[in-house]
C-alpha positions as CSV (number, residue, x, y, z in Angstrom):
1,M,197.0,-101.7,47.3
2,D,194.2,-102.3,50.9
3,V,195.8,-105.4,52.9
4,K,192.8,-106.4,55.3
5,V,194.0,-107.9,59.4
6,Q,191.8,-109.9,61.1
7,H,193.0,-109.3,64.8
8,V,191.9,-112.6,66.7
9,C,192.5,-113.1,70.6
10,L,192.7,-116.8,71.6
11,I,191.6,-117.5,75.1
12,D,191.5,-121.0,77.5
13,N,188.9,-119.2,79.6
14,S,184.4,-119.1,78.6
15,A,183.7,-116.2,80.9
16,T,185.8,-114.1,79.3
17,R,185.2,-115.0,75.6
18,Q,181.1,-114.1,76.5
19,I,181.9,-110.9,78.2
20,S,184.2,-109.8,75.1
21,N,181.0,-110.2,72.9
22,K,178.4,-108.8,75.4
23,R,178.0,-104.3,75.3
24,G,178.4,-102.6,78.3
25,S,179.1,-104.3,82.2
26,G,176.1,-105.7,82.9
27,R,176.0,-106.6,86.6
28,L,179.7,-106.4,86.9
29,R,180.7,-104.7,89.5
30,H,185.0,-102.9,89.0
31,V,184.5,-103.1,85.9
32,S,188.3,-101.3,83.7
33,G,188.1,-99.3,80.4
34,K,189.8,-102.0,78.7
35,L,187.3,-104.9,78.8
36,L,184.8,-101.2,77.6
37,W,187.9,-101.0,75.2
38,I,187.5,-105.3,73.8
39,Q,183.7,-105.3,74.1
40,D,184.0,-102.3,71.6
41,Q,186.8,-103.6,69.3
42,T,184.5,-107.0,68.9
43,S,181.0,-104.8,68.6
44,A,183.3,-103.1,65.4
45,K,184.6,-106.8,64.1
46,V,188.2,-105.1,64.5
47,L,188.6,-107.9,66.9
48,E,187.1,-111.4,67.3
49,V,188.1,-113.6,70.7
50,K,188.0,-117.5,70.1
51,Q,188.2,-120.2,72.3
52,I,190.9,-122.5,72.4
53,R,192.1,-125.7,74.8
54,T,194.3,-125.2,78.3
55,A,196.0,-126.9,76.3
56,L,196.8,-124.4,73.3
57,N,197.1,-122.0,75.2
58,I,201.1,-120.8,75.5
59,G,200.6,-117.9,77.9
60,D,200.0,-120.6,80.7
61,I,202.8,-122.4,79.9
62,G,204.7,-122.4,83.3
63,T,201.2,-121.8,85.0
64,K,199.2,-124.8,85.7
65,P,200.2,-128.5,86.7
66,L,201.7,-130.7,84.7
67,G,200.1,-134.0,83.8
68,R,201.7,-137.3,84.5
69,H,201.9,-138.3,80.9
């Protein structure tokens, strides 16, 4: 039985999303190999990078000030 798994990375930074979906470092300096690996995975359709609102990004819990609600 073949099972297809879809890998999705949810981020709240539009610049990061744009860099991950392009090919090569371009004009960026000091780029790590991890970034090029992510670009390779997104171009091969193994990984999908999607943008979400900052309020929904659980990776940022405790890193940003809370509003006065």
